[in-house]
N, C-alpha and C positions, 0 to 999 in steps of 0.2 A: 504494500500500500504506500502511496506517496506520503512524505512527511508533511505534517501540518505547519503552517506559517502563522505568525501573529494575525495576519489578515483573515485567514480561514477560521481562527478562533472565535470570530464574531458569530459564527453559526451555532456555537454551543449555547443552548438556552438552559440554564441550570434548573429553572422551575419545572421543565418537562422531565428532566432526569430525577429531580427530587420527588415529584409526584409518583413517578413509576417506581422509584426505590421504596417509597412508602407502601405502595400496593404489595410489593414483593415481601417487604418486611412483615406486613400484617399477615400475609399468607404463610409465613414460616415460623410463627410463634404459637404456642399452646398455653403454657402456664401464664405468660405475660398478659393474656386477655382474660384470664380467669381470676385474677387477684385484684385487690383495691388499687386504684391508680390515682396519681396526682400529677398533673402536668400544667405548664403555663408557657406563654410565649416570652416571658421575661428572660433577660439574658443573665446567665450565671457562668461561673468558672469552676474548674475542678477543685474540690475541697470545700466548697460552700456547704453550709449546714442548713437544712430546712427544719422548721418546727411546725409540725402538722398537728393541729388540735382535733380531738374527737370528744363528744360529750360523754358524761357519766350515765348512770341509770336513772330513768324516769319512773315514777310511780303513778298509777291511775288513781285519781282523787274522786271522792264523792262530790256530786254537784247538787245542792239543795235548790229548790225553786226560789227564785228571787235573790239568790246569793251570787257573789262574784266567783270567778274561777280561782284556782290556787296556782299562782305562778311558782315555778320551780327553777332552781338554779343548781342542778346536781353538780357535784364536784367532777370536773372533767379531767382529762389527761392530755398528753401530747406524745407523739412519737417523733424522735429526731432522725432524720435521714440525711446522711452525708453523701453529697454528689461526688463520689470518689471513683466512679466508673466512666472513663472517657475512652470509648472504643472507636477505632478508625480502620478503614480499608482504603488504600490508595492504589491507583493504577494509571497507566499512560495510554492515551488514545492518539494514534497517528493520523487517522483519517476521520476527523470529527464531523465533517460535512456529511459523509456517507453514514456514519453512525447516527447522527441526528435525524437524518431523513428516513432511515430504515429501522422500523420497530424491532425486527428480529435481531439486528446487530446490537442495538441498544440493550435489548433484553439479554443478549449473550454476555455482555459485560456485567449487567446488574444481577442476573441470576447466579453469576459466579461470585460476586462480591457481597451482596446483601445478606445471604444466609449466614455468613460468618459473624455478622453483627447480631443477627437474630439468635444464633447459638450462644453467643456471649451473654446476652440478656437472660436467656432461658437458664443457662448454667448458674448464673449468679442467684437467680430466684430459687432454683432447686437446692442450692447450697444452704439455704436457710433451714433446711430440715434439721441441721445439727442443733438448732436452737429450740426445737419443739420438744416438749417434755412427755407427750403422749405417743404411744406406739402400740400396734397390734401386729399379729402375724409372726412368722418364724423365718429367719434368714435361711436360704437354701430350699425353702418349700414354696412352690408356686401358689399364688393367690387362688382362693376358692370362694364359692358362695358364702361359706361360713366366715371367711376372713372379712368379706365386705360387710356382713352383718355385725361382726365385732367392731369394725370401724364406725358403723352407724351407732352402735351402743356407746362407744367411747365419746363421740361427739354429743350424744344425748346426755350422757353423764356430766359432760362439761358445760351443759346448758347452751350449746351452740344453737342458733336459729335453725329451724327445720329446712328452710329454703332461703337462698339456693345453696346447694352443696355439690361439690365436684370431687371426682376420683380420677387422679392422673396416674396411669399405670404404664409399665414398660412393655415393649413389644412381646416379650415372652409371656408376661402375665395376661396380656390381652388374649393371646392364643389359649392360655390355660383356662380363662373364664369361658371363652367360646366353646371349649371342649368339656367343660364341667358337666358331668351327667346330671347333677342336681338342678341344672338350669336348662336341661333339654326341653322340657315342656314349655318353658318361658320363651325360648328362642323359636320353637316350632309353632307357637300360637301367637302370643302377644308380640313377638318380635320376629315374624316370619322373614322379614327382609334381611335379618342379620346374616343368614346363611349366604345370601346372594351378595351382600355388600361387605361382609366381614366386620360389621359394626355391632356395638353393644347398646348404645343409647343410654337409657335410664335404668338404673338397677338399685333397688332398696333405697330409693330417695336420692341417689347420686346420679348426676350427669357424668358419664364415664368417657374419658378421653385417653388416647394413647399418645405417648411422647417418646421419641427416640433419645431424648436428653435426660431421662430419669437416671439418677446416679446409681452406679454399681460399685460397691467397695470390695476390692479383691480380698479374699481370705479363704478360710476353710470352714464353712463354705463361703462363696461370694454372697454379699448382702445387697439386695436391691432395695432402694429407698423410694417406694411409691408414696403418693400423698393423698390423703383425704382431708378436705378442708372446706370451710366457708370462705368466700372471697376476702373477708376482712382479716384473715389470718396473716396474710402478707401484704406488703404495699410496695409498689413500684413507682418511684417519683422520677419524672423526666423533665428536663428544662432545656431551653434553647441556648446555644452557645453564642458567644459574642461575634459580631461582624468583624471581618479582617480589617486592619487599619487602612484608612484611605491612602491612596497613592502607592500601594504596594503591588498593584497589578493583580491582586487576588480578588476574585468575585465569588460571592456566596449567596445562597438562598436557604432558608429554613422553612420546613413545612411541618404542621402538626395535624394529626388525624383526630377530628372531634369524636369519632366513635371509639377508637382504641387508645387514644391519648398518647400515641407514639409520636416522638419528635425526632426529626433527622435533618442534618445539614449537609448540603452539597457545596463544595468549594472547587474552583478550577483556576488554573493559571498556566500560561505558556511557560514551558521549561526549555530554555535554550540549550541546556546540556544534553537533552535527549531529543530535541527537535520535535516535541509533541506536547499535547495538552495533558497536564497532570490533574487528575480528578481525585478528590478525597471525599468519602462519605464518613460522617462521624456522628456519634450520639453521646449525650451526657446524662447519666442517671445514677440513682442510688436505690438500694433495696433494704428492707427491714422487716422484722416480725412486728405486726401491728397488734394482734391479740393471740397470744400463745394458745389459749384454751380452744380456739376455733380451728386448730390444725392437728393432724395426727399422721405420724409416719406409719405406712403400711409395709411391713417387712416381707420380703420373699427371697 
């Protein structure tokens, strides 16, 4: 391909790449869209600390005819989230005009680059399992219907809200549940499409999802760390990164998805050393346990 020149660089429209990168990022996450999220368009830098409040417990009050309501100010709390995760993927484009005009070529770059960022976000969220104090199941033993029921009881005992609840399981445990003879009637009748689609759907009050990023700790036996949780067990906080300094020749755009709260920045600049357009995709975020009692590690 012909090398790009500064003149050709004008054809690069970062907004187009940023929007497409956001679509691919959204399609490559599982846990990140199932937990509590907090994002904003405000500019932050690595190391900034967010103080995110959440209310305490309210009590239903009796209301007598003609009387005023009882105002409550329950003692709340806050979770601090440090924006200590700045992940980036950079690459060089030599024929930017062709890449800009051809959706397939653009996707070829982004489909190779964006999943690396998605995996980083997922891995950091899954790593929070080490802070959860509740667990069910046995390492080295695949999840069964009984294990899922145990996870349900654990969250019930912890007074977790009944809905929504999610169960995120490893590929091997997804297959184990689909093959569980105790669930045969369920899959054959209530979930007839499961055989055709290989999906589980909803089970014992959990929306079940498979993730290839579920951690597996090596040992004798290996220990797989599946998760059963209410969304407010974990929180993912994302913020926009600063604009590059004026006059540096670096251009950037930041997009935020109102549905998933994901925020991603795309920067580009002509690199004379490589005679091409250097593109950088990056995100800034932090993760934390929000309410420990609302999460449970499901061992297998």
